[in-house]
Residue, then its C-alpha position, 0 to 999 in steps of 0.5 A: m822552854g820552846a814554843l807549842k805548835i798546834g796546827d798553824k798557830v804557835f804559843n809561848s804558853r803551854l797552859i790553856l784555861g777554861t772559862g767556866k765556873y768562875p765566881d764572876f767574869e772579872l775574876m776570870r779575866e784577872s786569872f787569865e792575866v796572871s796565868g800567862t795563857e794564850m788560849v782559852t776554851v769556851a763551851i759553845r752550847r753554854i753561851d748566848l752568841n746573840d747577847t749584845s748587852g756587853r756583859s756576856l762571857l765573850d765580852y770579857i775575853d780580849r781576842d787580840k790577846y787570847t786565842l779562842l778554842p770553842n769546845t763541844a762540851g755537853c754533846y753526846s753524839a758525833e752529829d751534835a758535836v759536828l753541828t756545834c763545831e760548825l756553829a762555832r766556826e760561823a760565829l767565832g771565825t775559827d777552825m780550831v775546836k776542842l772536840e768532846v763527845i761524852g759517853d757517860e753522864k756520871t763520869l763524863f768519860p768520852d765515847n771513843e767511837a763517836t769521838l773518832e767518827a766526829a773527828r773524821i768528819l771535822i777534819k774532812k771539813g777543814f777543822t783543826v781538831l783537838p780531841y778530849t779522850i780517855d788515857d788510852p794509847i790505842i785511841c790516841k794513836k787512832l786519833e793521830d792517824i786520822g789527822c788530829a792536831v793534838v791528843m788530849p787524854l784526861a788525867a782524871p774525870i772532869g772536875s775531879g781534881l784527882g791529878i794524874r791517876n795513870p802516869y804510865n798510860i800518859a807516858i806510853i801515849i807521849e812515847h808513841s805520839n808524833i803530835p802534841v800531847i795535852v793533858d785535859a781534865g782532873v788536874g787539881t793543884a800545882s803539883d799535879a801540873a808539874v807531874a804532867m809536864e815532867l812526864g813530857c806532856d806538851g801542855l795542859l788544859m784546865n778549868t775547875g782546878v783554877a776556877g774552883a780554887q778558893d783564890p782563882v788568881k793565886m791558883a792561876k799563877a801557881m799553875c803557870q809556874a808549875v807548868e814552866a817548872g815541870r817542862l824545864a825539869y823534863e827538858a833538863g832530864r832527871i837523875p835515875m832513881k836508885l834504891y841505895a845511896s850514891a855519894s854526892s862527893p866522890m871518894t876518889g882521891v880523898i886523903h884519909s886521916s890515917v895517912v901520914 
């Protein structure tokens, strides 16, 4: 399938998993293992960076195996998002951040203007920025133009499990993008993941679809296989869709029974 390059890092897996909502940390760790993921995202505002008990979220993530992607979940302003990223860089030693600036508490849709503002500041400060955004080709192009490493349009509202609600917008974003497109939010099951990858997405980030499943470990494995299958199908190039039948075995050269 080829590798996924984000900033100066290269990943063999195109699946990124979140760390929230799992019933327990052991189940989370097992899900990571079977998923094949090489990057996991953590909400900086929701973990205690001073916890030295050995039972915090970070104690269950093997930093030699997984790249940490701190995110700004819970931030509702550019200022809060930038401050959270600076805290993450200081505490975790990484310049790579997932930028979220939420504009609405009910839908958790991002604030486009605040996202652009925060991204500009962070890029000037040397961060590798992966912004969560609405599935709008215009805002995605603006984020690319200011120097974001990827764009991360939502498939559907965070945690909704609705799948790819607007494949046409995602397809346009992919067509016009010169940086990786990683679908973030709304993927509910393996078929959703396969659809996103068949459209040509470079990767997927998901949390609830795995962590909220009745069996997170099985779902993590299913997502891994779906991402791989969808990417292979995209690279293979599907046949055109036609309204009418097209014979699998051409009739050219066939000898009819009426011929003696």
